[in-house]
N, C-alpha and C positions, 0 to 999 in steps of 0.2 A: 460418393464415388460416382463417376459418370460412365455410362455404357453406350456404345454406338454400334449400329449394324445396318447393312444395306441389303435389300432384296432386289435382284435384277431379273429381267425377263429371261425365261429359260426355253430350251428346245424340247420337243416331244411332249408339249403340254404340261411340263412340270416347272417348278420354280427352284432357283438356287438362292442361297442366302449368304451375303457377305457382312461380317460383323466387325464393328470397331469400338471399346468401353470408355463417361458418364452415363446409356445404351442407345447405337444409331443404326435404320435400314433404308435406296432409290432405284429408279428403273432404268432400263436400257443402257448399254455401254458399260464403261468401267465402274467398279465399286468406288465409293467416295474415298475410302481410306487406302485404296490400293495404289501402288506405284505404277504409273503408266508403263505399258510393256516396252516402249521404245527408250525408257530411261534405265541406266545411264546412257545418254546420247553419245554415240561413238565420236562425234565431232566436238564434244564438250570437254573442257579441261577442269571443270569444277561446277559449282552450283551458285545460286543466287537466293537472296531473301529480301523481303519487303519491310520497310520501316515507316512510322508516321513522323510528323514534323518535330516531335519531342525526342525522337531517337528510339522509341519502343518498337520492337519487332511486331509485325501484324501478320496474320495468316488468313484474313478474309476481308471483304469489303464490297462496295457497290461497283458494278461494271460501268456505271455512269459517271464515276469520279474522274475528274481531270486534275492531276494525273492519277494513275492507279495507286501510287504510293508516293509519299514525299521524297523518299530515298530508296534506291534499289542497290544493294551491296553484294559484290561478288565474293566468293569464298577463296579465290586464288588469283595469282597473276596470270593473265592470258598470254602476254608477251612482254618480256623485260624491256624497259625503256619507254613504254607507252605512257602517255600522260593525259589522255582523255577517253571517255567511255560514253556509249549511247545504248539505249534500250530498243530491242526489236521484239516483234510478236509474230509467231508462226502458227499455221493451221495444220495440225497433225493429219496425215493422210495415210490410211492403212495400205493403200495401193502403191505408195512410193516408199521404198525401203530406206532410202537415204534421207534423213531429216534435213540435210543441207539443201535439198531440192524442193522442200515444201513452200507453199505460198507464204510470203513474208512482207511485213510492213515495219516502218520505223516510227513509233509513236512519240519519240523524244528527240531533242537535239543532243549534241555532245556536251558532256560536263568535264571541265578540267579538274584533275585531282593530282595531289592531295588537296582537300578542302581546308580553308582557313576560317570558315564560318559554319554555323549550325551546331547541333548537339555535340557535346564533347565526345561521346562514344563514336559517333559517325566520323568526326574529324580524326580520331585515333585510328579507326579502321581504314580510312582513306590513305593513311601513310603507307600501307602495304597492300591494300585491296582496291580494285576499281569501284568507283561509286558513281551512280547516275542520280542527279538531283532533278526531281520532277518540276514541271511548270504548269500553270493553268492553261497554257496553250497546247499541252500535250494531247494526243488522241486518247480517248477512253477505250476500255476494253469493248464497250458496246459499239464504238465506231468501227473497230476491227471486225467484230462479229458481223456487223451489217455488210462489210465488204467481203469477208470470207467466212460465211456461216459454216458451222461444223456440228450439225444437229442430228446426224444419223450415222449408223455404222458402229463398229466396235470401239471407236475412239470418240464417240459423240460427246460434245460439250467440253472437250479438253482443248486447252490452248497452251502453247509453250512460249515463255518469255526468255529472251537471250540478252546477254551483255556482250558487246563487242568493244574492243579497245582500238586506239589509233595513236600514231605518233603526232607530234605537234604540227607536222605538215599534212596530216589527214590520211595517212596510209593505214587502212583498216586491216584487222586480222580476219582470217577465214575461220579459225577456231573461235569458240565462244564459251560462255558460262550459261547454264540452263536451269530453269525452274518452271513448274507447271501448275496451272490452275484448273479447277473444275467449276463450270458455271451451272447454277440452278436458279432459274428466274432471273432476277437482277442481282444476285449475289455470287461472288466468286470466292472459292476456298482453295488455298494452296494444298496440293497433294504431293508435290515433289520439290525440293527435298522434304523429308518428314519434319514437321515443326518441332522445334526444341522446347523443352519445358522451361517455363519462365523463372527468372531469378529476380531478387530484389537486393539492391545495394544501398545501404545508408552510410552517411559520412558525418563525423563530428570532428571538431578541432578544439584543442584545449592548450592554453587558456584562450578564452574568447570573451571580450576582445583581448588583443595582445599589443605589445609595444615593439617598435623597431629593434631588432637584435635579439629579441626574446625567442627562445626555442618553442616552436609550436608543434604539437604531436597530432598527427592525423590518424584517425582510426576508422577503417571501413569494415562493415559487417555485412556478409553476404548470406542470404537465405534462399533456399533451404541450406542449413548448416551442413558441412561435410561435402559440399559441391567443390570439386577440385578446380583450381585455376589460379590466375594472378590478377593483381590490381595495379593499374597504372594511375598514380596520383598526379594531378595536373593543377597548375595555376593558370586559369584561362586556357590558352592553347599551348602552354609550356609544360613539358614533362618535369616533374619533381623527382629526379633520379630514375632508376630502372624499375621495371615492374616488380612487385612484391608478391610472393606466393601466399595464398590464404592458408591458415592453419586448419586443424580438424574441426574447429568451432566456427569456421567461416570468417575469421578475422585476419586482417592485414593492417600493419601500422608502418608509418614512416615519420620522420621528424625533419623540420627545416627551421633555420634561423635567418633565412635570407629574404623574408617577406618585407617589402617596402611599405612606407606609409601610404595606405590606401585601403579601399574595400576590395577584397580579393574574392573572385568567383572560383572557389576550389571545387574539384571534382575527383571522384574515384571511379575509374572505368574498369569493370570486371570482365575479364575474358576467360571463359571456361575452358578446361582441358578437353572435355568431352563434347562432341557435337549434339549430345542428347540434351544439353542445357543451353539456353540463350544467355547472351551477355546482358549486363545492366549497368546503370550509372547512378551514383549518389552525388549530391551536390551540397555545398555548404558555403555561406557567405561569411567571410572572416574580416573583421575590422582590425586594422593594424594602426595604432596610434603612434605619434612621435616617441622617440626614446625618452623614457622617464626614469627617475631615480627609484631603485627597488626599495621596498619597505619590508619590515618584519613585524609581526604582531604576536605578543605573548599574552598569556591568560593566567590569572590567579583566581581561585575560588575560595571564599571564606564562608564556612558553614560548620555547624556543630553535630551534624549527622541526624537531626530530627526534622521531620516534615513539619511545615508551618512555622519554623523558626527563621529568623533573619538570615538571608543569604546575600553576600556581596560579590559581584563579579567585576574584576579589575583587568582591563586590557591595557597593555603598554605597547605603543607603536614607536618604532625607530626608523629613520631619524625623528627626533622630537619635533622638528620643524614641519613635518608632514601634516598638512591641513586636510581635514575630512571628518568622517563620522564612523562610528563603530556600532554594529548591531550584534546581539548575542542570539544564538540559536541552540535549541535543546533537542537531543535525540533525532537528529537528521531532518527536523522540520524545516520547511521553506518559509515559515512565518516566524519573525523575530519575537523573542520574549518581550511582552509588553512592559513599558516603563520608560522613564526619562533617563537618558544617559548623560551624566555630567562630565565636564572636561575641566576640572579645577586647575590642573597644571599641564604644561605642554607634554603631549605624548601619552598622557594617562586618561583613560576613559573608564568611568565607574557607573555600574548599574546596581543600586541597592534595592533589595526585594524584602521589605519588612515582613510581608506575609509568607515569605519563603516559597518553597516548591512542594509539590505533592510527594507522598511516600513512593518509594521505588527507585529504580535505576535512572541515572541521568548522565548525559554526555554532552557537555556544553562546548561550543566553539565560538570564537570572536572573529568577526569579519570586518576589515577596514576598507572603506570606500573613499578614495581621495577626492577632494573638491575639484582638482584639475588632473585629468589622466595624462596630460602632457608633461606634468611636473613630477608626479609620483605614481608608482604602481600600487595596485590593490594587493592586499595580503590577508592571510587568515592564520589563526593560531592552530596548534595541535589540540585535539579534543581533550577536555578534562573530565574524567569519569568519576562518579561517586554514587553512593546509595544513601537515601534518607529513610530512616525508620519511622513508623507511626509513633506518635507521642504515647507515653505510658498512661494507663487509665487506672481508676479505682484506688486501692490501698497504697499503691506505690507512690502516690502523690504526697502522702503524709509522712513526715519525718519519723524514723524509728519503726515504721511498719515493716512487717515481713511480707514480701511479695515475690512473685516470679518474674525474672528478667527474660522476656521473650525476644529471641534473635530471629530476624526474618531472613529467609533465603529465597532468592528469586531465580527462576529459570523459565524459559519459554520454549515450547515445542511448536514449530510452525505447522500450519494446516497441510502443507504439501499440495501436490497436484496429481491428477490422474488424467493422462492425455492419450487419445487414440488418433491415428493418422493412417492414410493410405496414399500411395504415390500417384493416384489418377485424378484428373480434373476434366472440365469441359474442353480445355485446349490440349490436353494430353491424355486421351482416354485409353482404357484397356482395349486391345484389339482382339476380338474373338475369332478372327480369321474369316474364311468363307463358309457359310452354312450350306450344307449339301443334303440332298435327299438321301435318307438312310436306306438300307437294303430291303426294308419292308415296304418302302414307298408310302409310308403313312405320316412322315414328319420330316422337317428340315432341322438339321443338327449342326451345332458349332460349339467349340470349347476353347478355352485358353487358361493358362496358369495365372492366378491372381497373386502377385508378389510385391509387397507383403501388406498384411494388416499389422501395424506396430502399436503396442501399448507401453507407455512409460509411467511407472507408479513411484512417486517419492513421498507418499503420504506416511505419516507415522502410524504405527500400530500393525504394520505388515498385514494389511487387510485383504480379504478376498474380493474378487469382482467378476462380472459376467459381461461378455460382448454379445450383442444381438444385432441383427440386420433385417431390413425390410426393403423390398423393391417396389417401384411403381410399374404400372403397365407401360409397354413400349408403344409409341404412336408415331405415325408419319404425318400427323396433322389433318388427315382426311376424316371423312364421316361415313365411309363404307364399312361393311361388315368385316372386311379384311384389313382395316386401317389400324387395328391395335393387336398387340400380343399380350395376353394375360400374364401378369408377373409370376403366376404359379409355374409357368414353363421355364423360369430362370432358377437354376439351382447352384449351390456351393457345396462341394464335397472334397474328399481326399485331403483333409486338413492335416498339415504337418507344422509343428512348432519349432522355432529356433531360439533358444535362450540367449539373452545378451549378457554382458559382463555383470556378475553379481546377482543374477536372477536365479532363485532356487525353488520357485513355485512349481506346482504340478498343474499342467494344462490338460483339461479334458475337452476334446473337440466333439461337436455334434454335427453330423452330416445333414444337409437339407437338399435331398435330390429333387431335380426338376420333375414336374408332372409330365406324363407321356400323352401328348395330344392324340396319338393313335390308339390309345387304350382307355375307353370311357370308364373302366372300372378302377383305374389308377387313383389312389387317394392321396398321393403326395401333393404338397402345396408349395414346394420350392421355397422361394423367399417372398411369396405373395401374402396378402392379408395382413395379420398382426405381426409384430417383430418376432423373429425366430432366434433362439439361442445358437450362436456359432461356436463359442468355446467359453469355458469357465476356468478360473485360476483360484487355487485354494489360498495362496498368499502371494503377493505380487511385487515386492520391492525390486526395482530395476526395470529392465526392458525385455520384452519378448516379442518376436515376430512370428506371424502365422501365415503360411501360404496355402493355397488350395486350388481347386479347379472350378471355374465358372462355366456352366453348361447352359446353353439355350436350345430348347426344343420347340420349334414353331410349327403351328398347323400348316398343312399344305394349302389351305385356303387363304393364307396371308398374301396380300397383294404386293406387287413390286413397289418399293419406295424406301425412303430413308427414315428409319424409326429411331426414336430417342426415349430414354428413360434414365432413372437413377437408382442406385443402391445406397441406403443410408445406414451407417454403422454407429452404434452407441455403446458406451461402456458405463457401468455403474455397479 
């Protein structure tokens, strides 16, 4: 888990602390995670976000980059009917209340939209949103800063980017879309709108390869699962039907039988319902061969139920004129059963195993691969399942002997998994708010609700487990006495558990209060030092979530700066 907090210069000789969580603290002007006070801009009708050349959303970069981003995408239509967009950069001025009157420059030319090239998700967004495509000739953020520096005052190091749109004749809007960056050294970081949590979309197509006219099913899986939204399936720049809502497991599917003979660049563009999550795109290259004659494959297994005895596997492929090869696979293995497959008669493929197979359960499938995919389609049999017993030993081998007939029963219990997760990351940290001087004047204090620590246990045995946490010191990267905050000053208390469906365990929480930097006699160690127990579960099948309060108490000697650190949770 990531924690982030900012300390800014204060009045009357004291410090105030602004905190944002993976843990971060910078000086002078606005706190790094805070929304600029002039946002939302009264002249803006929406916001904008930055994307790289692959269509991934980015929230930081170098001020020396030309352009600042490969694509800048607006969140809404500025004016109906407009077909081109350009990027502008403004210098926030606390003395000028109307942002429309701030110093302004245009780092980019106009981009015509919708786009017909570029990443699939950017093309999709450009159908309904204004998009600016960057160029190497665009001005960098550093160029604008050199022209209009903004290095002092309450809005120091803040710069506002805008998208304006225009008609095909060049008539521009006065309204615009806005987004803001905060500059530190040569790095810019987006502070408005708040960066959305990343998602990942994967796409698979089946069957692959396919033949002309064959129904191909596309399956998109979005993580984190449970993120609401819809997926637009595409073949190149062409939509394959309407967007499909993802289910509770993050899966959306569609089918098509209209793919032509070619290699198709398929994509699944996920658009989230909530602005708290970013969109993402999955791709898949699907080869579609010419129309081919379908085949079917049947399988017969000849065996006497004893391991080590001869087993014959016979596959029958129809139509019998289908030329090709057959391989046999056992228990889901991707490696074929060794041996020579004979084809004595058309359509019949036989694998004889004189040494048989091992004792235990078997599930064999036969897969036919045609010599020419343009003439015949591949096919496979339904699995044939059977159990082989170990051969009898001892007296039972002798005729007339009295022996025991042992029958074997097989069952498998999986090992299961024990998984712990938190919703925070380096790009989407827990925000501890603004740390303020407490009433005693001896420490800087900030707190926020941690929501949630989630543990999912599907291990057999209904076993107990314990969750522990340990924090690193917070640092602004400096070497001064006030450049670090000891991790003992970070605490986790007020723990409350929320059982998921099927969870019946008893949760026993353990508070770990932060040490008080204003009280030398305080023996609390917070989350510093060795791992600290956070909560224990007596038996844990199912899922349980635990929320609590993260509190940071920093010494008043802490210098102004952007501090960073982490909290690591473990379960076992």
